[in-house]
PDB file of the backbone (N, CA, C, O) and the ligand in Angstrom, with CONECT records:
HET     ZN  A 101       1
ATOM      1  N   MET A   1     -77.272  13.551 -30.903  1.00  0.00           N
ATOM      2  CA  MET A   1     -77.712  14.659 -29.945  1.00  0.00           C
ATOM      3  C   MET A   1     -78.675  15.548 -30.473  1.00  0.00           C
ATOM      4  O   MET A   1     -78.566  15.973 -31.623  1.00  0.00           O
ATOM      5  N   LYS A   2     -79.708  15.897 -29.649  1.00  0.00           N
ATOM      6  CA  LYS A   2     -80.838  16.753 -30.063  1.00  0.00           C
ATOM      7  C   LYS A   2     -80.255  18.212 -29.915  1.00  0.00           C
ATOM      8  O   LYS A   2     -79.513  18.539 -28.989  1.00  0.00           O
ATOM      9  N   LYS A   3     -80.656  19.025 -30.895  1.00  0.00           N
ATOM     10  CA  LYS A   3     -80.511  20.479 -30.838  1.00  0.00           C
ATOM     11  C   LYS A   3     -81.051  21.079 -29.674  1.00  0.00           C
ATOM     12  O   LYS A   3     -82.235  20.832 -29.442  1.00  0.00           O
ATOM     13  N   ILE A   4     -80.395  21.860 -28.847  1.00  0.00           N
ATOM     14  CA  ILE A   4     -81.067  22.455 -27.698  1.00  0.00           C
ATOM     15  C   ILE A   4     -81.694  23.940 -28.324  1.00  0.00           C
ATOM     16  O   ILE A   4     -80.976  24.688 -28.986  1.00  0.00           O
ATOM     17  N   PRO A   5     -82.856  24.195 -28.077  1.00  0.00           N
ATOM     18  CA  PRO A   5     -83.460  25.427 -28.525  1.00  0.00           C
ATOM     19  C   PRO A   5     -82.783  26.593 -27.970  1.00  0.00           C
ATOM     20  O   PRO A   5     -82.442  26.502 -26.791  1.00  0.00           O
ATOM     21  N   ALA A   6     -82.510  27.727 -28.629  1.00  0.00           N
ATOM     22  CA  ALA A   6     -81.948  28.927 -28.375  1.00  0.00           C
ATOM     23  C   ALA A   6     -82.586  29.427 -27.086  1.00  0.00           C
ATOM     24  O   ALA A   6     -81.874  29.760 -26.139  1.00  0.00           O
ATOM     25  N   TYR A   7     -83.960  29.489 -27.029  1.00  0.00           N
ATOM     26  CA  TYR A   7     -84.582  30.244 -25.912  1.00  0.00           C
ATOM     27  C   TYR A   7     -84.198  29.228 -24.636  1.00  0.00           C
ATOM     28  O   TYR A   7     -84.082  29.729 -23.518  1.00  0.00           O
ATOM     29  N   PHE A   8     -84.042  28.069 -24.791  1.00  0.00           N
ATOM     30  CA  PHE A   8     -83.669  27.157 -23.518  1.00  0.00           C
ATOM     31  C   PHE A   8     -82.378  27.706 -22.872  1.00  0.00           C
ATOM     32  O   PHE A   8     -82.258  27.894 -21.662  1.00  0.00           O
ATOM     33  N   LEU A   9     -81.412  27.948 -23.810  1.00  0.00           N
ATOM     34  CA  LEU A   9     -80.018  28.435 -23.395  1.00  0.00           C
ATOM     35  C   LEU A   9     -80.162  29.682 -22.687  1.00  0.00           C
ATOM     36  O   LEU A   9     -79.537  29.894 -21.649  1.00  0.00           O
ATOM     37  N   LEU A  10     -81.017  30.582 -23.239  1.00  0.00           N
ATOM     38  CA  LEU A  10     -81.258  31.952 -22.660  1.00  0.00           C
ATOM     39  C   LEU A  10     -81.680  31.802 -21.177  1.00  0.00           C
ATOM     40  O   LEU A  10     -81.227  32.521 -20.286  1.00  0.00           O
ATOM     41  N   ILE A  11     -82.596  30.799 -20.977  1.00  0.00           N
ATOM     42  CA  ILE A  11     -83.166  30.616 -19.706  1.00  0.00           C
ATOM     43  C   ILE A  11     -81.980  30.354 -18.744  1.00  0.00           C
ATOM     44  O   ILE A  11     -81.750  31.085 -17.780  1.00  0.00           O
ATOM     45  N   ILE A  12     -81.249  29.277 -19.060  1.00  0.00           N
ATOM     46  CA  ILE A  12     -80.157  28.831 -18.310  1.00  0.00           C
ATOM     47  C   ILE A  12     -79.164  29.984 -18.053  1.00  0.00           C
ATOM     48  O   ILE A  12     -78.700  30.081 -16.917  1.00  0.00           O
ATOM     49  N   THR A  13     -78.811  30.832 -18.967  1.00  0.00           N
ATOM     50  CA  THR A  13     -77.880  31.904 -18.774  1.00  0.00           C
ATOM     51  C   THR A  13     -78.590  32.964 -17.762  1.00  0.00           C
ATOM     52  O   THR A  13     -77.873  33.514 -16.925  1.00  0.00           O
ATOM     53  N   ALA A  14     -79.809  33.227 -17.810  1.00  0.00           N
ATOM     54  CA  ALA A  14     -80.376  34.152 -17.029  1.00  0.00           C
ATOM     55  C   ALA A  14     -80.548  33.637 -15.668  1.00  0.00           C
ATOM     56  O   ALA A  14     -80.611  34.458 -14.753  1.00  0.00           O
ATOM     57  N   CYS A  15     -80.635  32.341 -15.405  1.00  0.00           N
ATOM     58  CA  CYS A  15     -80.864  31.819 -14.116  1.00  0.00           C
ATOM     59  C   CYS A  15     -79.422  31.768 -13.378  1.00  0.00           C
ATOM     60  O   CYS A  15     -79.288  31.974 -12.172  1.00  0.00           O
ATOM     61  N   ASN A  16     -78.467  31.495 -14.179  1.00  0.00           N
ATOM     62  CA  ASN A  16     -76.978  31.525 -13.497  1.00  0.00           C
ATOM     63  C   ASN A  16     -76.513  32.812 -13.034  1.00  0.00           C
ATOM     64  O   ASN A  16     -75.715  32.887 -12.100  1.00  0.00           O
ATOM     65  N   GLN A  17     -76.992  33.890 -13.667  1.00  0.00           N
ATOM     66  CA  GLN A  17     -76.421  35.189 -13.333  1.00  0.00           C
ATOM     67  C   GLN A  17     -76.582  35.582 -11.803  1.00  0.00           C
ATOM     68  O   GLN A  17     -75.597  35.931 -11.152  1.00  0.00           O
ATOM     69  N   PRO A  18     -77.824  35.518 -11.259  1.00  0.00           N
ATOM     70  CA  PRO A  18     -77.943  35.963  -9.876  1.00  0.00           C
ATOM     71  C   PRO A  18     -77.228  35.207  -8.931  1.00  0.00           C
ATOM     72  O   PRO A  18     -76.852  35.719  -7.876  1.00  0.00           O
ATOM     73  N   GLU A  19     -76.985  33.909  -9.246  1.00  0.00           N
ATOM     74  CA  GLU A  19     -76.168  33.044  -8.358  1.00  0.00           C
ATOM     75  C   GLU A  19     -74.761  33.531  -8.200  1.00  0.00           C
ATOM     76  O   GLU A  19     -74.167  33.600  -7.124  1.00  0.00           O
ATOM     77  N   GLN A  20     -74.266  33.873  -9.415  1.00  0.00           N
ATOM     78  CA  GLN A  20     -72.711  34.300  -9.431  1.00  0.00           C
ATOM     79  C   GLN A  20     -72.598  35.560  -8.672  1.00  0.00           C
ATOM     80  O   GLN A  20     -71.558  35.727  -8.034  1.00  0.00           O
ATOM     81  N   LYS A  21     -73.517  36.479  -8.644  1.00  0.00           N
ATOM     82  CA  LYS A  21     -73.618  37.764  -7.990  1.00  0.00           C
ATOM     83  C   LYS A  21     -73.511  37.505  -6.534  1.00  0.00           C
ATOM     84  O   LYS A  21     -72.715  38.178  -5.879  1.00  0.00           O
ATOM     85  N   GLN A  22     -74.216  36.617  -5.979  1.00  0.00           N
ATOM     86  CA  GLN A  22     -74.300  36.160  -4.704  1.00  0.00           C
ATOM     87  C   GLN A  22     -73.101  35.786  -3.971  1.00  0.00           C
ATOM     88  O   GLN A  22     -72.852  36.126  -2.814  1.00  0.00           O
ATOM     89  N   GLU A  23     -72.310  34.996  -4.795  1.00  0.00           N
ATOM     90  CA  GLU A  23     -71.051  34.348  -4.259  1.00  0.00           C
ATOM     91  C   GLU A  23     -70.067  35.290  -3.520  1.00  0.00           C
ATOM     92  O   GLU A  23     -69.668  34.984  -2.397  1.00  0.00           O
ATOM     93  N   PRO A  24     -69.682  36.393  -4.112  1.00  0.00           N
ATOM     94  CA  PRO A  24     -68.776  37.170  -3.314  1.00  0.00           C
ATOM     95  C   PRO A  24     -69.193  37.835  -2.053  1.00  0.00           C
ATOM     96  O   PRO A  24     -68.391  38.405  -1.314  1.00  0.00           O
ATOM     97  N   VAL A  25     -70.517  37.742  -1.818  1.00  0.00           N
ATOM     98  CA  VAL A  25     -71.099  38.199  -0.544  1.00  0.00           C
ATOM     99  C   VAL A  25     -70.772  37.235   0.648  1.00  0.00           C
ATOM    100  O   VAL A  25     -70.479  37.612   1.783  1.00  0.00           O
ATOM    101  N   MET A  26     -70.861  36.006   0.248  1.00  0.00           N
ATOM    102  CA  MET A  26     -70.867  34.899   1.215  1.00  0.00           C
ATOM    103  C   MET A  26     -69.444  34.675   1.919  1.00  0.00           C
ATOM    104  O   MET A  26     -69.472  34.461   3.131  1.00  0.00           O
ATOM    105  N   PRO A  27     -68.358  34.701   1.350  1.00  0.00           N
ATOM    106  CA  PRO A  27     -67.005  34.325   1.991  1.00  0.00           C
ATOM    107  C   PRO A  27     -66.739  35.328   3.141  1.00  0.00           C
ATOM    108  O   PRO A  27     -66.427  34.906   4.254  1.00  0.00           O
ATOM    109  N   PRO A  28     -66.850  36.546   2.903  1.00  0.00           N
ATOM    110  CA  PRO A  28     -66.463  37.477   3.988  1.00  0.00           C
ATOM    111  C   PRO A  28     -67.252  37.241   5.292  1.00  0.00           C
ATOM    112  O   PRO A  28     -66.675  37.249   6.380  1.00  0.00           O
ATOM    113  N   MET A  29     -68.617  37.025   5.166  1.00  0.00           N
ATOM    114  CA  MET A  29     -69.408  36.623   6.326  1.00  0.00           C
ATOM    115  C   MET A  29     -68.890  35.335   6.966  1.00  0.00           C
ATOM    116  O   MET A  29     -68.884  35.276   8.195  1.00  0.00           O
ATOM    117  N   ALA A  30     -68.473  34.338   6.271  1.00  0.00           N
ATOM    118  CA  ALA A  30     -67.861  33.136   6.895  1.00  0.00           C
ATOM    119  C   ALA A  30     -66.716  33.426   7.662  1.00  0.00           C
ATOM    120  O   ALA A  30     -66.553  32.922   8.773  1.00  0.00           O
ATOM    121  N   VAL A  31     -65.823  34.290   7.090  1.00  0.00           N
ATOM    122  CA  VAL A  31     -64.591  34.587   7.752  1.00  0.00           C
ATOM    123  C   VAL A  31     -64.734  35.339   8.961  1.00  0.00           C
ATOM    124  O   VAL A  31     -63.963  35.131   9.898  1.00  0.00           O
ATOM    125  N   LYS A  32     -65.704  36.246   9.036  1.00  0.00           N
ATOM    126  CA  LYS A  32     -66.038  36.912  10.265  1.00  0.00           C
ATOM    127  C   LYS A  32     -66.426  35.988  11.367  1.00  0.00           C
ATOM    128  O   LYS A  32     -65.949  36.134  12.492  1.00  0.00           O
ATOM    129  N   THR A  33     -67.390  34.913  11.046  1.00  0.00           N
ATOM    130  CA  THR A  33     -67.734  34.049  12.103  1.00  0.00           C
ATOM    131  C   THR A  33     -66.613  33.280  12.575  1.00  0.00           C
ATOM    132  O   THR A  33     -66.456  33.076  13.779  1.00  0.00           O
ATOM    133  N   ASP A  34     -65.773  32.813  11.640  1.00  0.00           N
ATOM    134  CA  ASP A  34     -64.563  32.032  12.074  1.00  0.00           C
ATOM    135  C   ASP A  34     -63.705  32.771  13.072  1.00  0.00           C
ATOM    136  O   ASP A  34     -63.440  32.241  14.151  1.00  0.00           O
ATOM    137  N   SER A  35     -63.227  34.063  12.735  1.00  0.00           N
ATOM    138  CA  SER A  35     -62.395  34.847  13.625  1.00  0.00           C
ATOM    139  C   SER A  35     -63.068  35.048  15.030  1.00  0.00           C
ATOM    140  O   SER A  35     -62.386  35.028  16.055  1.00  0.00           O
ATOM    141  N   ALA A  36     -64.355  35.231  15.046  1.00  0.00           N
ATOM    142  CA  ALA A  36     -65.030  35.363  16.371  1.00  0.00           C
ATOM    143  C   ALA A  36     -64.790  34.080  17.093  1.00  0.00           C
ATOM    144  O   ALA A  36     -64.419  34.139  18.266  1.00  0.00           O
ATOM    145  N   LYS A  37     -64.946  33.042  16.569  1.00  0.00           N
ATOM    146  CA  LYS A  37     -64.823  31.702  17.211  1.00  0.00           C
ATOM    147  C   LYS A  37     -63.371  31.540  17.673  1.00  0.00           C
ATOM    148  O   LYS A  37     -63.173  31.138  18.819  1.00  0.00           O
ATOM    149  N   THR A  38     -62.395  31.809  16.909  1.00  0.00           N
ATOM    150  CA  THR A  38     -61.051  31.695  17.131  1.00  0.00           C
ATOM    151  C   THR A  38     -60.795  32.678  18.365  1.00  0.00           C
ATOM    152  O   THR A  38     -60.031  32.257  19.233  1.00  0.00           O
ATOM    153  N   LYS A  39     -61.296  33.803  18.511  1.00  0.00           N
ATOM    154  CA  LYS A  39     -61.040  34.675  19.685  1.00  0.00           C
ATOM    155  C   LYS A  39     -61.594  33.992  20.940  1.00  0.00           C
ATOM    156  O   LYS A  39     -60.969  34.031  22.000  1.00  0.00           O
ATOM    157  N   LEU A  40     -62.681  33.413  20.824  1.00  0.00           N
ATOM    158  CA  LEU A  40     -63.218  32.661  21.988  1.00  0.00           C
ATOM    159  C   LEU A  40     -62.346  31.518  22.494  1.00  0.00           C
ATOM    160  O   LEU A  40     -62.115  31.263  23.676  1.00  0.00           O
ATOM    161  N   LYS A  41     -61.852  30.799  21.310  1.00  0.00           N
ATOM    162  CA  LYS A  41     -60.962  29.700  21.650  1.00  0.00           C
ATOM    163  C   LYS A  41     -59.653  30.068  22.428  1.00  0.00           C
ATOM    164  O   LYS A  41     -59.185  29.317  23.283  1.00  0.00           O
ATOM    165  N   ASN A  42     -59.056  31.339  22.062  1.00  0.00           N
ATOM    166  CA  ASN A  42     -57.854  31.783  22.589  1.00  0.00           C
ATOM    167  C   ASN A  42     -58.046  32.417  23.950  1.00  0.00           C
ATOM    168  O   ASN A  42     -57.030  32.707  24.583  1.00  0.00           O
ATOM    169  N   LEU A  43     -59.256  32.667  24.478  1.00  0.00           N
ATOM    170  CA  LEU A  43     -59.470  33.228  25.906  1.00  0.00           C
ATOM    171  C   LEU A  43     -58.892  32.214  26.770  1.00  0.00           C
ATOM    172  O   LEU A  43     -58.906  31.006  26.534  1.00  0.00           O
ATOM    173  N   ALA A  44     -58.335  32.833  27.880  1.00  0.00           N
ATOM    174  CA  ALA A  44     -57.882  31.947  28.975  1.00  0.00           C
ATOM    175  C   ALA A  44     -59.170  31.714  30.041  1.00  0.00           C
ATOM    176  O   ALA A  44     -59.703  32.664  30.614  1.00  0.00           O
ATOM    177  N   PHE A  45     -59.528  30.524  30.197  1.00  0.00           N
ATOM    178  CA  PHE A  45     -60.679  30.165  31.049  1.00  0.00           C
ATOM    179  C   PHE A  45     -60.094  29.688  32.373  1.00  0.00           C
ATOM    180  O   PHE A  45     -58.959  29.213  32.368  1.00  0.00           O
ATOM    181  N   ASP A  46     -60.758  29.776  33.456  1.00  0.00           N
ATOM    182  CA  ASP A  46     -60.459  29.318  34.726  1.00  0.00           C
ATOM    183  C   ASP A  46     -60.884  27.903  34.929  1.00  0.00           C
ATOM    184  O   ASP A  46     -60.585  27.254  35.931  1.00  0.00           O
ATOM    185  N   SER A  47     -61.574  27.467  33.961  1.00  0.00           N
ATOM    186  CA  SER A  47     -62.037  26.110  34.061  1.00  0.00           C
ATOM    187  C   SER A  47     -61.598  25.375  32.772  1.00  0.00           C
ATOM    188  O   SER A  47     -61.678  25.952  31.687  1.00  0.00           O
ATOM    189  N   LYS A  48     -61.163  24.184  32.870  1.00  0.00           N
ATOM    190  CA  LYS A  48     -60.689  23.302  31.612  1.00  0.00           C
ATOM    191  C   LYS A  48     -61.931  22.687  31.040  1.00  0.00           C
ATOM    192  O   LYS A  48     -61.823  22.211  29.910  1.00  0.00           O
ATOM    193  N   THR A  49     -63.043  22.626  31.616  1.00  0.00           N
ATOM    194  CA  THR A  49     -64.297  21.957  31.125  1.00  0.00           C
ATOM    195  C   THR A  49     -65.487  22.865  31.311  1.00  0.00           C
ATOM    196  O   THR A  49     -65.483  23.764  32.152  1.00  0.00           O
ATOM    197  N   ASP A  50     -66.465  22.625  30.543  1.00  0.00           N
ATOM    198  CA  ASP A  50     -67.774  23.156  30.688  1.00  0.00           C
ATOM    199  C   ASP A  50     -68.275  22.510  31.948  1.00  0.00           C
ATOM    200  O   ASP A  50     -68.527  21.305  31.933  1.00  0.00           O
ATOM    201  N   LEU A  51     -68.455  23.305  33.159  1.00  0.00           N
ATOM    202  CA  LEU A  51     -68.826  22.719  34.323  1.00  0.00           C
ATOM    203  C   LEU A  51     -70.150  21.985  34.341  1.00  0.00           C
ATOM    204  O   LEU A  51     -70.412  21.125  35.182  1.00  0.00           O
ATOM    205  N   VAL A  52     -70.987  22.369  33.358  1.00  0.00           N
ATOM    206  CA  VAL A  52     -72.319  21.728  33.380  1.00  0.00           C
ATOM    207  C   VAL A  52     -72.351  20.431  32.695  1.00  0.00           C
ATOM    208  O   VAL A  52     -72.852  19.446  33.238  1.00  0.00           O
ATOM    209  N   CYS A  53     -71.806  20.394  31.461  1.00  0.00           N
ATOM    210  CA  CYS A  53     -71.885  19.107  30.702  1.00  0.00           C
ATOM    211  C   CYS A  53     -70.565  18.271  30.686  1.00  0.00           C
ATOM    212  O   CYS A  53     -70.510  17.116  30.264  1.00  0.00           O
ATOM    213  N   GLY A  54     -69.507  18.974  31.190  1.00  0.00           N
ATOM    214  CA  GLY A  54     -68.190  18.251  31.287  1.00  0.00           C
ATOM    215  C   GLY A  54     -67.390  18.314  30.059  1.00  0.00           C
ATOM    216  O   GLY A  54     -66.356  17.652  29.969  1.00  0.00           O
ATOM    217  N   MET A  55     -67.846  19.148  29.008  1.00  0.00           N
ATOM    218  CA  MET A  55     -67.047  19.062  27.725  1.00  0.00           C
ATOM    219  C   MET A  55     -65.851  19.948  27.864  1.00  0.00           C
ATOM    220  O   MET A  55     -65.941  20.998  28.500  1.00  0.00           O
ATOM    221  N   PRO A  56     -64.610  19.531  27.235  1.00  0.00           N
ATOM    222  CA  PRO A  56     -63.548  20.400  27.287  1.00  0.00           C
ATOM    223  C   PRO A  56     -63.692  21.748  26.548  1.00  0.00           C
ATOM    224  O   PRO A  56     -64.091  21.803  25.385  1.00  0.00           O
ATOM    225  N   VAL A  57     -63.355  22.814  27.262  1.00  0.00           N
ATOM    226  CA  VAL A  57     -63.583  24.185  26.689  1.00  0.00           C
ATOM    227  C   VAL A  57     -62.715  24.351  25.456  1.00  0.00           C
ATOM    228  O   VAL A  57     -63.024  25.240  24.662  1.00  0.00           O
ATOM    229  N   LYS A  58     -61.604  23.543  25.204  1.00  0.00           N
ATOM    230  CA  LYS A  58     -60.865  23.603  24.046  1.00  0.00           C
ATOM    231  C   LYS A  58     -61.648  23.158  22.883  1.00  0.00           C
ATOM    232  O   LYS A  58     -61.362  23.642  21.788  1.00  0.00           O
ATOM    233  N   ALA A  59     -62.602  22.297  22.978  1.00  0.00           N
ATOM    234  CA  ALA A  59     -63.437  21.803  21.852  1.00  0.00           C
ATOM    235  C   ALA A  59     -64.265  22.907  21.177  1.00  0.00           C
ATOM    236  O   ALA A  59     -64.765  22.753  20.063  1.00  0.00           O
ATOM    237  N   GLY A  60     -64.376  23.947  21.855  1.00  0.00           N
ATOM    238  CA  GLY A  60     -65.266  25.056  21.176  1.00  0.00           C
ATOM    239  C   GLY A  60     -66.161  25.640  22.180  1.00  0.00           C
ATOM    240  O   GLY A  60     -67.051  24.959  22.689  1.00  0.00           O
ATOM    241  N   VAL A  61     -65.956  26.941  22.507  1.00  0.00           N
ATOM    242  CA  VAL A  61     -66.773  27.663  23.478  1.00  0.00           C
ATOM    243  C   VAL A  61     -67.785  28.557  22.824  1.00  0.00           C
ATOM    244  O   VAL A  61     -67.445  29.330  21.929  1.00  0.00           O
ATOM    245  N   GLU A  62     -68.951  28.474  23.227  1.00  0.00           N
ATOM    246  CA  GLU A  62     -69.913  29.291  22.507  1.00  0.00           C
ATOM    247  C   GLU A  62     -70.311  30.522  23.290  1.00  0.00           C
ATOM    248  O   GLU A  62     -70.673  31.555  22.727  1.00  0.00           O
ATOM    249  N   ASP A  63     -70.228  30.375  24.724  1.00  0.00           N
ATOM    250  CA  ASP A  63     -70.598  31.369  25.614  1.00  0.00           C
ATOM    251  C   ASP A  63     -69.688  31.389  26.987  1.00  0.00           C
ATOM    252  O   ASP A  63     -69.093  30.387  27.381  1.00  0.00           O
ATOM    253  N   THR A  64     -69.660  32.521  27.590  1.00  0.00           N
ATOM    254  CA  THR A  64     -68.841  32.506  28.614  1.00  0.00           C
ATOM    255  C   THR A  64     -69.557  33.110  29.861  1.00  0.00           C
ATOM    256  O   THR A  64     -70.533  33.830  29.647  1.00  0.00           O
ATOM    257  N   ALA A  65     -69.166  32.886  31.120  1.00  0.00           N
ATOM    258  CA  ALA A  65     -69.747  33.455  32.287  1.00  0.00           C
ATOM    259  C   ALA A  65     -68.734  33.904  33.281  1.00  0.00           C
ATOM    260  O   ALA A  65     -67.726  33.214  33.434  1.00  0.00           O
ATOM    261  N   HIS A  66     -68.910  35.033  33.995  1.00  0.00           N
ATOM    262  CA  HIS A  66     -67.973  35.591  34.971  1.00  0.00           C
ATOM    263  C   HIS A  66     -68.518  35.263  36.314  1.00  0.00           C
ATOM    264  O   HIS A  66     -69.692  35.560  36.534  1.00  0.00           O
ATOM    265  N   TYR A  67     -67.813  34.689  37.239  1.00  0.00           N
ATOM    266  CA  TYR A  67     -68.305  34.351  38.559  1.00  0.00           C
ATOM    267  C   TYR A  67     -67.098  34.518  39.486  1.00  0.00           C
ATOM    268  O   TYR A  67     -66.083  33.834  39.360  1.00  0.00           O
ATOM    269  N   LYS A  68     -67.256  35.466  40.429  1.00  0.00           N
ATOM    270  CA  LYS A  68     -66.432  35.736  41.454  1.00  0.00           C
ATOM    271  C   LYS A  68     -64.978  35.937  40.864  1.00  0.00           C
ATOM    272  O   LYS A  68     -63.974  35.403  41.335  1.00  0.00           O
ATOM    273  N   GLY A  69     -65.002  36.773  39.775  1.00  0.00           N
ATOM    274  CA  GLY A  69     -63.661  37.119  39.282  1.00  0.00           C
ATOM    275  C   GLY A  69     -63.028  36.171  38.304  1.00  0.00           C
ATOM    276  O   GLY A  69     -61.985  36.444  37.710  1.00  0.00           O
ATOM    277  N   LYS A  70     -63.707  35.020  38.152  1.00  0.00           N
ATOM    278  CA  LYS A  70     -63.210  33.982  37.333  1.00  0.00           C
ATOM    279  C   LYS A  70     -64.040  33.715  35.975  1.00  0.00           C
ATOM    280  O   LYS A  70     -65.261  33.870  35.958  1.00  0.00           O
ATOM    281  N   VAL A  71     -63.367  33.338  34.924  1.00  0.00           N
ATOM    282  CA  VAL A  71     -64.033  33.166  33.546  1.00  0.00           C
ATOM    283  C   VAL A  71     -64.257  31.778  33.313  1.00  0.00           C
ATOM    284  O   VAL A  71     -63.307  30.995  33.338  1.00  0.00           O
ATOM    285  N   TYR A  72     -65.562  31.352  33.063  1.00  0.00           N
ATOM    286  CA  TYR A  72     -65.878  29.849  32.678  1.00  0.00           C
ATOM    287  C   TYR A  72     -66.424  29.890  31.323  1.00  0.00           C
ATOM    288  O   TYR A  72     -67.228  30.744  30.951  1.00  0.00           O
ATOM    289  N   GLY A  73     -65.957  28.925  30.581  1.00  0.00           N
ATOM    290  CA  GLY A  73     -66.427  28.790  29.264  1.00  0.00           C
ATOM    291  C   GLY A  73     -67.532  27.604  29.255  1.00  0.00           C
ATOM    292  O   GLY A  73     -67.556  26.661  30.046  1.00  0.00           O
ATOM    293  N   PHE A  74     -68.421  27.842  28.218  1.00  0.00           N
ATOM    294  CA  PHE A  74     -69.568  26.792  28.053  1.00  0.00           C
ATOM    295  C   PHE A  74     -69.774  26.605  26.709  1.00  0.00           C
ATOM    296  O   PHE A  74     -69.631  27.488  25.864  1.00  0.00           O
ATOM    297  N   CYS A  75     -70.149  25.327  26.467  1.00  0.00           N
ATOM    298  CA  CYS A  75     -70.354  24.997  24.979  1.00  0.00           C
ATOM    299  C   CYS A  75     -71.631  25.585  24.374  1.00  0.00           C
ATOM    300  O   CYS A  75     -71.798  25.658  23.157  1.00  0.00           O
ATOM    301  N   ALA A  76     -72.478  25.979  25.231  1.00  0.00           N
ATOM    302  CA  ALA A  76     -73.854  26.640  24.703  1.00  0.00           C
ATOM    303  C   ALA A  76     -74.321  27.651  25.694  1.00  0.00           C
ATOM    304  O   ALA A  76     -73.822  27.686  26.819  1.00  0.00           O
ATOM    305  N   LYS A  77     -75.197  28.421  25.346  1.00  0.00           N
ATOM    306  CA  LYS A  77     -75.868  29.411  26.030  1.00  0.00           C
ATOM    307  C   LYS A  77     -76.640  28.749  27.245  1.00  0.00           C
ATOM    308  O   LYS A  77     -76.729  29.264  28.360  1.00  0.00           O
ATOM    309  N   GLU A  78     -77.175  27.557  26.875  1.00  0.00           N
ATOM    310  CA  GLU A  78     -78.120  26.788  27.857  1.00  0.00           C
ATOM    311  C   GLU A  78     -77.178  26.381  28.970  1.00  0.00           C
ATOM    312  O   GLU A  78     -77.583  26.462  30.129  1.00  0.00           O
ATOM    313  N   CYS A  79     -75.914  25.935  28.704  1.00  0.00           N
ATOM    314  CA  CYS A  79     -75.196  25.383  29.724  1.00  0.00           C
ATOM    315  C   CYS A  79     -74.776  26.592  30.725  1.00  0.00           C
ATOM    316  O   CYS A  79     -74.738  26.433  31.945  1.00  0.00           O
ATOM    317  N   LYS A  80     -74.479  27.762  30.106  1.00  0.00           N
ATOM    318  CA  LYS A  80     -74.146  28.941  30.915  1.00  0.00           C
ATOM    319  C   LYS A  80     -75.349  29.306  31.876  1.00  0.00           C
ATOM    320  O   LYS A  80     -75.237  29.568  33.073  1.00  0.00           O
ATOM    321  N   GLU A  81     -76.484  29.278  31.163  1.00  0.00           N
ATOM    322  CA  GLU A  81     -77.635  29.828  31.933  1.00  0.00           C
ATOM    323  C   GLU A  81     -77.991  28.658  33.157  1.00  0.00           C
ATOM    324  O   GLU A  81     -78.532  29.023  34.200  1.00  0.00           O
ATOM    325  N   GLU A  82     -77.669  27.372  32.942  1.00  0.00           N
ATOM    326  CA  GLU A  82     -77.688  26.398  33.966  1.00  0.00           C
ATOM    327  C   GLU A  82     -76.800  26.679  35.045  1.00  0.00           C
ATOM    328  O   GLU A  82     -77.148  26.568  36.221  1.00  0.00           O
ATOM    329  N   PHE A  83     -75.559  27.071  34.648  1.00  0.00           N
ATOM    330  CA  PHE A  83     -74.553  27.332  35.674  1.00  0.00           C
ATOM    331  C   PHE A  83     -74.907  28.519  36.600  1.00  0.00           C
ATOM    332  O   PHE A  83     -74.826  28.566  37.828  1.00  0.00           O
ATOM    333  N   LEU A  84     -75.303  29.430  35.764  1.00  0.00           N
ATOM    334  CA  LEU A  84     -75.641  30.707  36.556  1.00  0.00           C
ATOM    335  C   LEU A  84     -76.805  30.663  37.519  1.00  0.00           C
ATOM    336  O   LEU A  84     -76.930  31.510  38.404  1.00  0.00           O
ATOM    337  N   LYS A  85     -77.709  29.603  37.327  1.00  0.00           N
ATOM    338  CA  LYS A  85     -78.843  29.410  38.210  1.00  0.00           C
ATOM    339  C   LYS A  85     -78.251  29.106  39.639  1.00  0.00           C
ATOM    340  O   LYS A  85     -78.716  29.680  40.624  1.00  0.00           O
ATOM    341  N   ASP A  86     -77.216  28.195  39.741  1.00  0.00           N
ATOM    342  CA  ASP A  86     -76.547  27.882  41.035  1.00  0.00           C
ATOM    343  C   ASP A  86     -75.034  27.642  40.857  1.00  0.00           C
ATOM    344  O   ASP A  86     -74.611  26.486  40.883  1.00  0.00           O
ATOM    345  N   PRO A  87     -74.233  28.649  40.682  1.00  0.00           N
ATOM    346  CA  PRO A  87     -72.743  28.448  40.419  1.00  0.00           C
ATOM    347  C   PRO A  87     -72.129  27.543  41.416  1.00  0.00           C
ATOM    348  O   PRO A  87     -71.380  26.618  41.099  1.00  0.00           O
ATOM    349  N   GLN A  88     -72.481  27.845  42.675  1.00  0.00           N
ATOM    350  CA  GLN A  88     -71.770  27.057  43.752  1.00  0.00           C
ATOM    351  C   GLN A  88     -72.042  25.642  43.630  1.00  0.00           C
ATOM    352  O   GLN A  88     -71.178  24.861  44.027  1.00  0.00           O
ATOM    353  N   GLN A  89     -73.071  25.218  43.159  1.00  0.00           N
ATOM    354  CA  GLN A  89     -73.374  23.700  43.033  1.00  0.00           C
ATOM    355  C   GLN A  89     -72.448  23.213  42.104  1.00  0.00           C
ATOM    356  O   GLN A  89     -71.869  22.176  42.425  1.00  0.00           O
ATOM    357  N   TYR A  90     -72.172  23.729  41.009  1.00  0.00           N
ATOM    358  CA  TYR A  90     -71.236  23.257  39.920  1.00  0.00           C
ATOM    359  C   TYR A  90     -69.750  23.337  40.345  1.00  0.00           C
ATOM    360  O   TYR A  90     -68.932  22.478  40.015  1.00  0.00           O
ATOM    361  N   LEU A  91     -69.442  24.447  41.117  1.00  0.00           N
ATOM    362  CA  LEU A  91     -68.086  24.629  41.728  1.00  0.00           C
ATOM    363  C   LEU A  91     -67.565  23.672  42.745  1.00  0.00           C
ATOM    364  O   LEU A  91     -66.383  23.348  42.854  1.00  0.00           O
ATOM    365  N   THR A  92     -68.605  23.228  43.516  1.00  0.00           N
ATOM    366  CA  THR A  92     -68.304  22.484  44.609  1.00  0.00           C
ATOM    367  C   THR A  92     -68.499  21.020  44.305  1.00  0.00           C
ATOM    368  O   THR A  92     -68.128  20.171  45.116  1.00  0.00           O
ATOM    369  N   ALA A  93     -69.090  20.687  43.121  1.00  0.00           N
ATOM    370  CA  ALA A  93     -69.406  19.255  42.797  1.00  0.00           C
ATOM    371  C   ALA A  93     -68.233  18.521  42.485  1.00  0.00           C
ATOM    372  O   ALA A  93     -68.334  17.295  42.445  1.00  0.00           O
ATOM    373  N   LYS A  94     -66.907  19.168  42.210  1.00  0.00           N
ATOM    374  CA  LYS A  94     -65.837  18.450  41.827  1.00  0.00           C
ATOM    375  C   LYS A  94     -65.155  17.804  43.062  1.00  0.00           C
ATOM    376  O   LYS A  94     -64.152  17.105  42.918  1.00  0.00           O
TER     377      LYS A  94
HETATM  378 ZN    ZN A 101     -72.046  22.385  27.867  1.00  0.00          ZN2+
END
């Protein structure tokens, strides 16, 4: 085995330190995102599916829309906006 020069070891040590400092910052942010998604999942929706694309709301809701006192869940903002353009079309389509 070749001897590793001391200055090379110093560079490795110096590079590793900033990464270690960043680690504690990341997990709390991830936890916040998870709890927000769980809250959306536990909401009671008046529709069992995303009325635009037909995906079950249980699979994960990213956005919600209120229409005539009812709450509808959508997998994406795009689906909600599509629904709000003409809600009656999607509600009577079934
Ligand atoms: Zn959708």
